[in-house]
GUFIFI-809492 format. One record per residue (C-alpha): residue in one letter; residue number from 1; chain; x, y, z. Coordinates in steps of 0.1 Angstrom, whole numbers. Layout:
# residues N
A,NUM,A,X,Y,Z .
...
***
This chain:
# residues 751
M,1,A,1028,1048,996 .
A,2,A,1054,1075,989 .
E,3,A,1081,1050,995 .
A,4,A,1066,1026,971 .
A,5,A,1063,1052,945 .
D,6,A,1099,1063,951 .
I,7,A,1112,1030,938 .
Q,8,A,1085,1023,912 .
G,9,A,1101,1008,882 .
A,10,A,1134,998,898 .
S,11,A,1144,962,904 .
P,12,A,1151,950,940 .
A,13,A,1187,941,933 .
P,14,A,1201,976,924 .
V,15,A,1180,994,950 .
R,16,A,1208,995,976 .
R,17,A,1233,1006,950 .
R,18,A,1209,1033,938 .
W,19,A,1206,1047,973 .
L,20,A,1243,1048,975 .
R,21,A,1247,1066,942 .
R,22,A,1220,1091,952 .
T,23,A,1238,1099,984 .
M,24,A,1271,1102,966 .
V,25,A,1257,1126,941 .
L,26,A,1242,1147,968 .
L,27,A,1273,1148,990 .
A,28,A,1303,1144,969 .
G,29,A,1321,1176,959 .
T,30,A,1352,1161,944 .
P,31,A,1362,1125,936 .
V,32,A,1375,1104,964 .
L,33,A,1411,1092,963 .
A,34,A,1407,1056,972 .
A,35,A,1431,1028,982 .
L,36,A,1461,1051,986 .
V,37,A,1487,1041,1012 .
Y,38,A,1494,1068,1037 .
S,39,A,1523,1070,1061 .
P,40,A,1513,1059,1096 .
A,41,A,1507,1088,1120 .
T,42,A,1510,1089,1157 .
K,43,A,1481,1074,1176 .
A,44,A,1450,1095,1170 .
E,45,A,1434,1111,1200 .
A,46,A,1397,1113,1205 .
A,47,A,1382,1146,1193 .
Q,48,A,1361,1167,1217 .
G,49,A,1329,1156,1199 .
S,50,A,1325,1140,1165 .
S,51,A,1324,1166,1137 .
V,52,A,1322,1140,1109 .
D,53,A,1292,1118,1102 .
V,54,A,1303,1084,1089 .
Q,55,A,1276,1065,1070 .
L,56,A,1280,1029,1059 .
M,57,A,1260,1024,1028 .
S,58,A,1268,987,1021 .
M,59,A,1288,959,1034 .
A,60,A,1295,928,1014 .
P,61,A,1296,900,1021 .
A,62,A,1274,905,1052 .
A,63,A,1287,873,1067 .
P,64,A,1321,865,1050 .
V,65,A,1340,832,1051 .
K,66,A,1377,825,1046 .
G,67,A,1390,837,1014 .
D,68,A,1365,865,1010 .
T,69,A,1372,901,1005 .
L,70,A,1352,925,1026 .
T,71,A,1340,956,1008 .
I,72,A,1325,985,1027 .
E,73,A,1310,1015,1008 .
G,74,A,1300,1047,1025 .
V,75,A,1301,1084,1028 .
V,76,A,1318,1108,1052 .
V,77,A,1302,1142,1058 .
N,78,A,1320,1171,1075 .
N,79,A,1295,1187,1098 .
G,80,A,1320,1210,1113 .
S,81,A,1329,1246,1104 .
E,82,A,1365,1239,1094 .
T,83,A,1381,1221,1065 .
I,84,A,1396,1188,1074 .
T,85,A,1430,1180,1058 .
D,86,A,1454,1151,1057 .
A,87,A,1424,1128,1064 .
H,88,A,1418,1091,1058 .
V,89,A,1391,1065,1064 .
G,90,A,1403,1035,1083 .
L,91,A,1389,1002,1095 .
R,92,A,1391,990,1131 .
V,93,A,1383,955,1142 .
G,94,A,1377,948,1179 .
P,95,A,1378,915,1198 .
P,96,A,1348,892,1196 .
L,97,A,1318,903,1217 .
A,98,A,1310,880,1246 .
D,99,A,1272,880,1244 .
R,100,A,1241,899,1232 .
S,101,A,1244,924,1260 .
S,102,A,1278,933,1247 .
I,103,A,1263,938,1213 .
D,104,A,1237,961,1228 .
D,105,A,1264,981,1246 .
A,106,A,1285,984,1214 .
A,107,A,1255,995,1193 .
E,108,A,1247,1023,1218 .
R,109,A,1282,1038,1217 .
T,110,A,1286,1068,1194 .
G,111,A,1319,1088,1196 .
F,112,A,1354,1074,1195 .
R,113,A,1369,1063,1228 .
A,114,A,1407,1063,1229 .
G,115,A,1420,1034,1249 .
S,116,A,1389,1013,1245 .
D,117,A,1383,1014,1207 .
P,118,A,1407,992,1188 .
G,119,A,1434,1006,1165 .
E,120,A,1432,1006,1127 .
I,121,A,1442,976,1107 .
D,122,A,1470,978,1082 .
S,123,A,1471,1013,1068 .
A,124,A,1475,999,1033 .
Y,125,A,1437,994,1033 .
A,126,A,1428,1029,1043 .
V,127,A,1413,1055,1020 .
K,128,A,1431,1089,1019 .
I,129,A,1411,1121,1016 .
D,130,A,1433,1152,1011 .
A,131,A,1407,1177,1021 .
L,132,A,1371,1176,1033 .
P,133,A,1356,1211,1033 .
S,134,A,1328,1221,1058 .
K,135,A,1294,1207,1049 .
V,136,A,1308,1185,1022 .
G,137,A,1306,1148,1018 .
R,138,A,1329,1123,1001 .
P,139,A,1322,1087,992 .
F,140,A,1347,1060,1001 .
T,141,A,1352,1023,995 .
L,142,A,1372,1001,1018 .
T,143,A,1384,968,1004 .
V,144,A,1401,944,1028 .
P,145,A,1409,906,1025 .
V,146,A,1391,889,1053 .
N,147,A,1424,871,1063 .
K,148,A,1438,906,1072 .
L,149,A,1411,911,1099 .
E,150,A,1426,887,1123 .
L,151,A,1394,869,1131 .
D,152,A,1408,841,1152 .
K,153,A,1376,824,1165 .
D,154,A,1339,821,1158 .
G,155,A,1318,850,1171 .
V,156,A,1306,885,1166 .
Y,157,A,1332,912,1160 .
Q,158,A,1327,949,1163 .
L,159,A,1339,969,1132 .
G,160,A,1346,1006,1134 .
V,161,A,1349,1028,1103 .
S,162,A,1366,1061,1113 .
L,163,A,1378,1093,1097 .
S,164,A,1409,1108,1111 .
G,165,A,1424,1141,1101 .
V,166,A,1435,1176,1112 .
T,167,A,1419,1210,1113 .
D,168,A,1433,1245,1119 .
S,169,A,1421,1243,1155 .
R,170,A,1432,1207,1159 .
P,171,A,1466,1205,1143 .
S,172,A,1474,1170,1155 .
E,173,A,1456,1140,1140 .
Q,174,A,1424,1130,1157 .
V,175,A,1395,1107,1151 .
L,176,A,1368,1131,1140 .
G,177,A,1340,1106,1134 .
I,178,A,1333,1068,1137 .
K,179,A,1305,1044,1128 .
R,180,A,1303,1010,1144 .
T,181,A,1287,979,1130 .
F,182,A,1291,941,1135 .
L,183,A,1307,913,1115 .
P,184,A,1294,878,1122 .
W,185,A,1322,853,1118 .
Q,186,A,1312,816,1115 .
P,187,A,1331,804,1084 .
E,188,A,1322,767,1089 .
A,189,A,1288,752,1099 .
A,190,A,1283,751,1136 .
G,191,A,1279,717,1152 .
T,192,A,1244,727,1165 .
R,193,A,1224,752,1145 .
A,194,A,1193,770,1158 .
Q,195,A,1161,764,1139 .
L,196,A,1147,797,1128 .
A,197,A,1111,803,1118 .
Y,198,A,1105,837,1102 .
V,199,A,1070,851,1100 .
W,200,A,1062,867,1066 .
P,201,A,1030,888,1072 .
L,202,A,1006,896,1043 .
I,203,A,983,921,1059 .
S,204,A,969,954,1048 .
T,205,A,943,979,1060 .
T,206,A,906,978,1053 .
H,207,A,898,987,1017 .
V,208,A,863,975,1011 .
T,209,A,830,993,1021 .
A,210,A,798,976,1030 .
E,211,A,783,987,997 .
T,212,A,777,963,969 .
G,213,A,762,965,934 .
S,214,A,726,954,926 .
D,215,A,739,929,901 .
D,216,A,740,892,907 .
V,217,A,776,891,917 .
Q,218,A,772,921,940 .
T,219,A,802,940,927 .
P,220,A,820,954,958 .
V,221,A,827,991,963 .
F,222,A,862,1001,974 .
L,223,A,871,1031,996 .
D,224,A,897,1041,971 .
E,225,A,925,1027,948 .
S,226,A,952,1027,974 .
L,227,A,954,989,975 .
A,228,A,965,988,939 .
E,229,A,996,1007,947 .
E,230,A,1006,981,973 .
L,231,A,1000,953,949 .
K,232,A,1021,966,921 .
P,233,A,1054,948,916 .
Y,234,A,1074,973,936 .
G,235,A,1047,983,960 .
R,236,A,1047,969,995 .
L,237,A,1027,938,990 .
G,238,A,1042,932,956 .
Q,239,A,1077,932,972 .
M,240,A,1065,909,1000 .
V,241,A,1055,883,974 .
S,242,A,1084,886,950 .
L,243,A,1110,886,977 .
G,244,A,1093,861,1000 .
K,245,A,1090,836,972 .
E,246,A,1128,829,974 .
L,247,A,1130,829,1012 .
P,248,A,1124,802,1038 .
V,249,A,1095,819,1056 .
T,250,A,1061,811,1070 .
W,251,A,1034,830,1053 .
V,252,A,1010,845,1078 .
I,253,A,981,859,1059 .
D,254,A,950,880,1067 .
P,255,A,923,862,1046 .
D,256,A,905,896,1042 .
L,257,A,934,907,1021 .
L,258,A,929,877,998 .
A,259,A,892,881,997 .
T,260,A,896,918,988 .
V,261,A,922,912,961 .
D,262,A,901,883,947 .
A,263,A,871,906,945 .
M,264,A,892,932,929 .
A,265,A,903,908,903 .
K,266,A,867,899,894 .
G,267,A,857,935,889 .
Y,268,A,851,963,914 .
R,269,A,839,998,918 .
V,270,A,854,1027,937 .
R,271,A,836,1052,959 .
V,272,A,836,1088,946 .
P,273,A,830,1116,971 .
G,274,A,796,1132,963 .
G,275,A,789,1109,934 .
K,276,A,781,1074,923 .
P,277,A,809,1047,925 .
V,278,A,830,1044,893 .
Q,279,A,845,1013,877 .
G,280,A,879,1003,892 .
K,281,A,909,1005,870 .
N,282,A,933,979,885 .
K,283,A,917,946,879 .
A,284,A,948,933,860 .
V,285,A,971,944,889 .
A,286,A,950,922,913 .
E,287,A,950,893,890 .
Q,288,A,988,894,886 .
W,289,A,994,897,923 .
L,290,A,972,867,931 .
S,291,A,989,846,904 .
S,292,A,1023,855,918 .
L,293,A,1013,848,954 .
E,294,A,998,814,945 .
A,295,A,1030,804,929 .
A,296,A,1051,818,958 .
V,297,A,1033,798,986 .
Q,298,A,1034,764,969 .
G,299,A,1052,740,992 .
K,300,A,1054,766,1020 .
K,301,A,1036,767,1053 .
V,302,A,1007,791,1054 .
V,303,A,990,804,1085 .
A,304,A,956,821,1082 .
L,305,A,947,847,1109 .
P,306,A,910,852,1117 .
F,307,A,893,872,1089 .
A,308,A,903,909,1090 .
D,309,A,930,903,1117 .
P,310,A,908,912,1147 .
D,311,A,924,933,1175 .
L,312,A,925,906,1202 .
A,313,A,937,930,1229 .
S,314,A,909,955,1222 .
L,315,A,884,926,1223 .
A,316,A,898,914,1256 .
H,317,A,900,947,1273 .
R,318,A,872,968,1258 .
G,319,A,848,945,1238 .
K,320,A,843,914,1259 .
D,321,A,816,929,1280 .
V,322,A,796,941,1250 .
S,323,A,772,913,1241 .
G,324,A,778,895,1209 .
T,325,A,813,908,1204 .
L,326,A,833,877,1212 .
G,327,A,809,857,1191 .
Q,328,A,824,873,1160 .
L,329,A,857,854,1164 .
R,330,A,844,820,1155 .
P,331,A,830,829,1121 .
A,332,A,861,850,1114 .
T,333,A,882,819,1120 .
D,334,A,859,797,1099 .
K,335,A,861,821,1070 .
A,336,A,898,823,1072 .
K,337,A,906,787,1062 .
Q,338,A,881,787,1035 .
A,339,A,893,820,1020 .
V,340,A,930,809,1018 .
E,341,A,922,775,1004 .
T,342,A,897,789,978 .
V,343,A,919,816,965 .
L,344,A,954,801,968 .
H,345,A,946,764,966 .
V,346,A,969,755,995 .
P,347,A,961,742,1030 .
A,348,A,963,767,1058 .
S,349,A,965,764,1095 .
T,350,A,941,785,1117 .
D,351,A,957,773,1149 .
F,352,A,976,806,1156 .
S,353,A,965,839,1170 .
W,354,A,987,870,1170 .
P,355,A,980,898,1194 .
V,356,A,995,932,1186 .
D,357,A,1032,933,1191 .
G,358,A,1030,899,1208 .
A,359,A,1018,916,1240 .
I,360,A,997,893,1262 .
D,361,A,979,891,1295 .
P,362,A,955,864,1308 .
S,363,A,924,881,1292 .
I,364,A,941,883,1258 .
V,365,A,951,847,1259 .
N,366,A,915,837,1268 .
V,367,A,901,857,1239 .
A,368,A,928,846,1215 .
T,369,A,920,809,1221 .
S,370,A,882,813,1223 .
A,371,A,878,806,1186 .
G,372,A,898,774,1186 .
A,373,A,934,785,1182 .
H,374,A,959,766,1205 .
N,375,A,990,787,1198 .
V,376,A,994,824,1207 .
L,377,A,1022,842,1190 .
T,378,A,1038,864,1216 .
R,379,A,1072,881,1221 .
S,380,A,1100,879,1246 .
D,381,A,1095,914,1258 .
S,382,A,1060,903,1270 .
L,383,A,1067,868,1282 .
Q,384,A,1100,877,1297 .
E,385,A,1127,855,1311 .
S,386,A,1141,861,1346 .
G,387,A,1177,858,1333 .
A,388,A,1185,828,1355 .
L,389,A,1188,806,1324 .
G,390,A,1217,825,1309 .
Y,391,A,1204,819,1274 .
T,392,A,1174,823,1252 .
P,393,A,1151,792,1254 .
S,394,A,1131,777,1225 .
A,395,A,1100,796,1214 .
A,396,A,1074,771,1225 .
R,397,A,1061,775,1261 .
P,398,A,1031,756,1275 .
I,399,A,1010,782,1294 .
G,400,A,981,759,1305 .
A,401,A,947,748,1292 .
G,402,A,963,732,1262 .
T,403,A,977,765,1249 .
T,404,A,1012,771,1237 .
A,405,A,1028,805,1237 .
V,406,A,1051,808,1207 .
V,407,A,1076,834,1219 .
A,408,A,1093,854,1191 .
D,409,A,1126,870,1199 .
A,410,A,1120,907,1205 .
D,411,A,1153,920,1193 .
L,412,A,1152,900,1161 .
S,413,A,1115,909,1155 .
T,414,A,1120,946,1159 .
A,415,A,1153,948,1140 .
F,416,A,1137,964,1109 .
E,417,A,1112,988,1124 .
G,418,A,1132,1020,1117 .
D,419,A,1137,1040,1086 .
M,420,A,1151,1015,1062 .
L,421,A,1148,1038,1033 .
S,422,A,1182,1050,1042 .
A,423,A,1209,1026,1029 .
A,424,A,1230,1034,1059 .
N,425,A,1202,1023,1083 .
S,426,A,1194,993,1063 .
T,427,A,1231,981,1062 .
L,428,A,1234,985,1100 .
A,429,A,1201,967,1106 .
V,430,A,1212,937,1085 .
Q,431,A,1245,934,1103 .
R,432,A,1229,937,1137 .
F,433,A,1203,910,1128 .
L,434,A,1230,886,1117 .
A,435,A,1251,894,1147 .
D,436,A,1222,888,1171 .
S,437,A,1213,855,1155 .
L,438,A,1248,842,1156 .
A,439,A,1252,853,1192 .
L,440,A,1220,834,1200 .
N,441,A,1234,802,1185 .
L,442,A,1267,806,1204 .
Q,443,A,1249,806,1237 .
P,444,A,1260,776,1258 .
T,445,A,1229,754,1259 .
G,446,A,1241,721,1245 .
E,447,A,1207,717,1229 .
Q,448,A,1193,727,1195 .
R,449,A,1167,755,1200 .
S,450,A,1138,766,1179 .
L,451,A,1136,804,1175 .
V,452,A,1109,826,1159 .
V,453,A,1110,860,1144 .
A,454,A,1077,879,1141 .
P,455,A,1083,914,1125 .
Q,456,A,1059,943,1123 .
R,457,A,1025,934,1106 .
M,458,A,1028,959,1077 .
P,459,A,1065,966,1069 .
T,460,A,1072,993,1043 .
V,461,A,1089,985,1010 .
S,462,A,1124,993,1023 .
Q,463,A,1118,973,1055 .
V,464,A,1107,943,1034 .
Q,465,A,1138,946,1013 .
T,466,A,1160,949,1044 .
M,467,A,1144,919,1060 .
A,468,A,1150,899,1028 .
A,469,A,1186,910,1027 .
A,470,A,1191,897,1063 .
L,471,A,1174,864,1055 .
R,472,A,1196,860,1025 .
G,473,A,1226,865,1048 .
L,474,A,1214,834,1067 .
Q,475,A,1208,812,1037 .
A,476,A,1243,796,1039 .
G,477,A,1230,779,1070 .
R,478,A,1262,781,1090 .
W,479,A,1245,789,1124 .
T,480,A,1208,787,1117 .
Q,481,A,1186,764,1096 .
P,482,A,1152,773,1083 .
S,483,A,1121,761,1101 .
D,484,A,1084,771,1101 .
L,485,A,1059,783,1127 .
E,486,A,1041,750,1131 .
A,487,A,1074,732,1138 .
A,488,A,1084,759,1163 .
A,489,A,1051,755,1181 .
A,490,A,1055,717,1182 .
A,491,A,1091,718,1193 .
K,492,A,1101,704,1227 .
P,493,A,1098,732,1253 .
D,494,A,1127,742,1275 .
P,495,A,1118,730,1310 .
G,496,A,1135,760,1326 .
A,497,A,1117,786,1304 .
T,498,A,1091,810,1318 .
T,499,A,1055,800,1313 .
Q,500,A,1039,826,1336 .
V,501,A,1016,849,1315 .
P,502,A,1022,885,1326 .
G,503,A,993,901,1346 .
A,504,A,969,927,1332 .
G,505,A,988,955,1349 .
Q,506,A,1019,947,1329 .
Y,507,A,1002,953,1295 .
P,508,A,1021,982,1278 .
E,509,A,1004,1015,1283 .
D,510,A,1012,1028,1248 .
L,511,A,994,998,1233 .
S,512,A,965,1002,1256 .
K,513,A,960,1038,1244 .
Q,514,A,956,1026,1208 .
E,515,A,928,1001,1215 .
L,516,A,894,1004,1201 .
P,517,A,871,1021,1226 .
V,518,A,841,1005,1242 .
S,519,A,819,1028,1222 .
A,520,A,832,1012,1190 .
F,521,A,820,978,1201 .
E,522,A,787,992,1212 .
Q,523,A,782,1008,1178 .
I,524,A,791,975,1161 .
R,525,A,765,957,1182 .
T,526,A,739,983,1172 .
T,527,A,747,978,1136 .
Q,528,A,745,940,1141 .
K,529,A,711,942,1157 .
T,530,A,698,963,1128 .
L,531,A,712,937,1104 .
D,532,A,696,908,1123 .
Q,533,A,662,926,1121 .
F,534,A,666,934,1084 .
K,535,A,676,901,1071 .
V,536,A,645,882,1085 .
I,537,A,623,900,1059 .
L,538,A,645,893,1029 .
T,539,A,640,864,1006 .
A,540,A,677,864,998 .
P,541,A,693,874,1031 .
E,542,A,728,862,1021 .
R,543,A,731,893,999 .
V,544,A,734,914,1031 .
E,545,A,746,888,1056 .
I,546,A,779,881,1037 .
P,547,A,790,917,1030 .
F,548,A,779,931,1063 .
G,549,A,793,901,1082 .
N,550,A,827,907,1066 .
T,551,A,824,944,1074 .
T,552,A,817,937,1111 .
N,553,A,850,918,1112 .
R,554,A,868,947,1095 .
E,555,A,854,971,1120 .
M,556,A,874,952,1147 .
S,557,A,906,950,1128 .
T,558,A,941,955,1143 .
S,559,A,948,978,1113 .
W,560,A,928,1007,1129 .
R,561,A,954,1012,1156 .
G,562,A,968,1047,1154 .
R,563,A,938,1057,1132 .
P,564,A,909,1063,1156 .
E,565,A,891,1089,1134 .
E,566,A,893,1068,1103 .
A,567,A,880,1038,1123 .
R,568,A,850,1059,1136 .
L,569,A,842,1072,1101 .
Y,570,A,842,1037,1087 .
R,571,A,818,1024,1114 .
D,572,A,796,1054,1108 .
Q,573,A,794,1049,1071 .
V,574,A,786,1012,1075 .
Q,575,A,758,1020,1099 .
E,576,A,744,1047,1077 .
Y,577,A,745,1025,1046 .
L,578,A,726,997,1064 .
I,579,A,700,1020,1078 .
G,580,A,695,1034,1043 .
L,581,A,688,999,1030 .
T,582,A,663,991,1057 .
Q,583,A,645,1023,1049 .
K,584,A,639,1011,1014 .
V,585,A,611,990,1028 .
K,586,A,585,1013,1043 .
V,587,A,549,1023,1047 .
V,588,A,541,1050,1021 .
P,589,A,530,1083,1037 .
K,590,A,492,1087,1035 .
S,591,A,470,1117,1033 .
D,592,A,440,1121,1057 .
A,593,A,408,1102,1049 .
T,594,A,371,1108,1054 .
L,595,A,348,1080,1065 .
S,596,A,311,1084,1058 .
G,597,A,288,1058,1073 .
H,598,A,293,1030,1096 .
S,599,A,319,1011,1075 .
A,600,A,344,1018,1048 .
T,601,A,377,1005,1033 .
I,602,A,409,1024,1040 .
P,603,A,439,1015,1018 .
V,604,A,475,1016,1031 .
S,605,A,505,1011,1008 .
V,606,A,539,994,1015 .
Q,607,A,569,1002,992 .
N,608,A,599,980,985 .
S,609,A,627,998,967 .
L,610,A,652,969,972 .
V,611,A,662,947,942 .
Q,612,A,650,916,961 .
D,613,A,616,906,974 .
V,614,A,606,910,1010 .
H,615,A,583,888,1030 .
D,616,A,573,878,1065 .
L,617,A,561,913,1073 .
V,618,A,529,922,1090 .
L,619,A,511,956,1086 .
R,620,A,491,967,1115 .
V,621,A,468,997,1118 .
K,622,A,458,1011,1151 .
S,623,A,431,1036,1160 .
A,624,A,439,1062,1187 .
N,625,A,402,1062,1197 .
P,626,A,387,1027,1193 .
T,627,A,353,1038,1207 .
R,628,A,349,1061,1177 .
L,629,A,368,1042,1150 .
M,630,A,378,1006,1150 .
F,631,A,392,981,1125 .
S,632,A,378,946,1121 .
D,633,A,410,933,1105 .
S,634,A,438,955,1120 .
E,635,A,467,932,1110 .
Q,636,A,475,917,1076 .
P,637,A,505,898,1062 .
V,638,A,526,916,1036 .
S,639,A,550,904,1009 .
V,640,A,563,928,983 .
Q,641,A,583,921,951 .
G,642,A,615,940,945 .
D,643,A,610,976,933 .
H,644,A,572,973,938 .
T,645,A,545,988,960 .
Q,646,A,517,968,975 .
T,647,A,484,983,988 .
V,648,A,467,966,1017 .
K,649,A,430,974,1025 .
F,650,A,416,976,1060 .
T,651,A,379,977,1069 .
A,652,A,371,1005,1093 .
N,653,A,339,1009,1114 .
A,654,A,328,1042,1128 .
T,655,A,305,1045,1158 .
A,656,A,307,1083,1163 .
S,657,A,316,1113,1143 .
G,658,A,349,1132,1146 .
P,659,A,386,1129,1136 .
V,660,A,406,1099,1147 .
E,661,A,444,1094,1144 .
V,662,A,454,1061,1129 .
T,663,A,489,1046,1130 .
A,664,A,502,1022,1104 .
Q,665,A,532,1002,1114 .
L,666,A,552,973,1098 .
F,667,A,563,944,1121 .
T,668,A,584,914,1115 .
K,669,A,570,879,1120 .
D,670,A,585,879,1154 .
G,671,A,565,910,1164 .
V,672,A,594,935,1163 .
A,673,A,584,969,1149 .
Y,674,A,601,975,1115 .
G,675,A,607,1010,1102 .
E,676,A,590,1042,1112 .
P,677,A,552,1043,1119 .
R,678,A,530,1064,1096 .
K,679,A,502,1084,1111 .
F,680,A,472,1099,1093 .
T,681,A,437,1111,1103 .
V,682,A,404,1096,1095 .
E,683,A,374,1120,1097 .
A,684,A,345,1098,1109 .
T,685,A,309,1109,1102 .
E,686,A,278,1091,1119 .
I,687,A,245,1090,1098 .
T,688,A,213,1078,1117 .
P,689,A,181,1061,1102 .
T,690,A,159,1092,1108 .
V,691,A,184,1114,1089 .
M,692,A,184,1088,1061 .
L,693,A,145,1090,1059 .
V,694,A,145,1128,1058 .
I,695,A,171,1128,1031 .
A,696,A,152,1101,1011 .
G,697,A,119,1121,1014 .
G,698,A,136,1153,1003 .
V,699,A,151,1135,973 .
L,700,A,116,1120,964 .
L,701,A,99,1155,965 .
L,702,A,127,1169,943 .
V,703,A,121,1141,918 .
L,704,A,83,1146,917 .
A,705,A,87,1183,913 .
G,706,A,110,1177,885 .
I,707,A,86,1154,867 .
K,708,A,57,1179,871 .
M,709,A,78,1207,857 .
Y,710,A,89,1186,828 .
A,711,A,52,1176,819 .
S,712,A,41,1212,821 .
R,713,A,67,1224,798 .
K,714,A,58,1197,773 .
R,715,A,21,1208,772 .
V,716,A,31,1244,766 .
A,717,A,53,1234,738 .
A,718,A,26,1213,722 .
R,719,A,0,1241,722 .
T,720,A,24,1265,707 .
A,721,A,32,1241,679 .
A,722,A,-5,1235,671 .
E,723,A,-14,1272,669 .
E,724,A,15,1278,646 .
S,725,A,2,1250,623 .
T,726,A,-33,1263,622 .
Q,727,A,-22,1298,612 .
Q,728,A,-1,1285,584 .
S,729,A,-31,1265,569 .
D,730,A,-54,1297,567 .
E,731,A,-28,1317,549 .
S,732,A,-19,1290,523 .
P,733,A,-36,1289,488 .
D,734,A,-61,1261,483 .
T,735,A,-41,1244,456 .
G,736,A,-29,1213,474 .
P,737,A,-45,1181,484 .
Q,738,A,-63,1179,517 .
S,739,A,-43,1164,546 .
T,740,A,-59,1133,560 .
D,741,A,-38,1133,593 .
G,742,A,-58,1139,624 .
S,743,A,-30,1161,638 .
G,744,A,4,1173,627 .
T,745,A,37,1159,637 .
G,746,A,44,1166,674 .
E,747,A,10,1176,680 .
T,748,A,-3,1171,716 .
V,749,A,-40,1162,723 .
D,750,A,-53,1170,757 .
R,751,A,-73,1142,772 .
***
């Protein structure tokens, strides 16, 4: 990502020039005196160790033709402790190299070798440097007409750019530093040109969690915003698209990347540590990248890897004995074709599998073809030639059972794996790639061959730019012509080529150490079992099947290599999130209950905190002591609406008094226990008929006593009222009419 940010805002064309300018600014102390003719000196002798670092920042044209002028820009840095004087930078051209082994030998040489290294060309094209102080650098530019290089026949020529000069301790002129590179010379189109298929991989790491929103479209939750940096115009994937659009390549795509960016373009959220996911901010970036990619792949061959680019070697070596693991490959392949055609609207082939670094053994081949692929993309350092042929055969090799090994050239495929951020490294890599490709075509076979280049899965920005520069160097088509991966697989195999798949013991140890462990596949299996049990109770199971199915594929991805802790954390988070969802459907904790009498109803509640309904559940209650407490209907079906709670009533019968533990447990319709059981205690109390009669008699006596007390109090109250009435009559004047009532109001008459 730092590399992508470093060139953010710059256009691809001036990137190399900007690297050169940056280096010049850092290193140059005084302006270089270029193109000055110096007087020929006596033959320089090799110094006792190079004290000058010669860096070649650019070379144009990379593959010249007659009439061109070769321009080499670079920097010389004095790493010694003494000032170098009377110095000059000169160009040396060696004889054509015989074969690829000679190219390898020349590339490995470092210091100058008097007697074996060629002399300088015409001194008129040297660059004079009066003085080069210690720890100081000077830029230079060599400009030489190609016709002065004496390139007399087609082939690969070694070029040497050297600095010669004197120091106080070395008063005679010596070569103090040299850098070698290669010049491919094929000015006219070759009679037979190799067909070259170049794999252009669009693959990234996992960016999506298993979490989704509760809305109808299930808005995905991303781990972070790092993918957006790759998608931006001068990010890694942005550069892959913009540069690949103009190149004759086969697009090899992980459909998970397409699905991820497509989801991003429709709206997404981003996980926040310790908080709720927030709205993603790079929807427009995703939309632009998808639009650019769709335009770039029109009319091109597209190969879709299985979804999430599963680690075939890990599956073959560590996962195949874990039940259910290999069964994930078929749905991953089925999803691949659909994803590419849905998002990009172009046809895609799913007939290729690509093990890590093209390394194969019999078990990897078996796994790679188990989901229907007939072509395995391997590499020549895995399926190696014996050397008896004397040339590199075509890529296609039949290896049995209808399977074709498509063998990519190892040297060409690994040409850009180094630090290409340095302009010097990038320049050398381009020249070496062009030299190797020309040397391949010059091999005496008499037949046209089909070659394949499969670079690293996730090249950096600078590696992508260097790859593109090398392919542009081939576009003139003088010794290669563009092809595609499908054509390479279908090409006529060389009958003398090796078809024997290397044994398991030959699989590279460094790759084996990076494989997913067995425990990873066991954890994935456990998560899958939890998912299988969960989805049977859901009325809309696809809301979990799709996101978790994709997540299962992502857990097996090749991109986890070299990142074991991140892979483990991802698996843990997926598992924890799924378990959290399953726990949203549960038996509600219940307090203890008391049962008086022979029979009573005990309620048990089931809660569903999911947004969708659940069904096909059974709630069972079980008494720990059926002789004391039993249930007449211990099992009842349960269906609960989303975000609701349902109460189920069970009839309990007690035969004896005392506490009884009761367990309430949910089960699926298949009889598998679901969730945690809930335990509570029922206090049962036995009441016999005799006790009931005694209680009834007591109650009757109490009622009668109450009536008697009430009547007595009424009589007392009546007498008191009568006496008070009589007293009042005696004391009153005899002035009113005589009352005709037999008794006053409220009066009581004893009978």
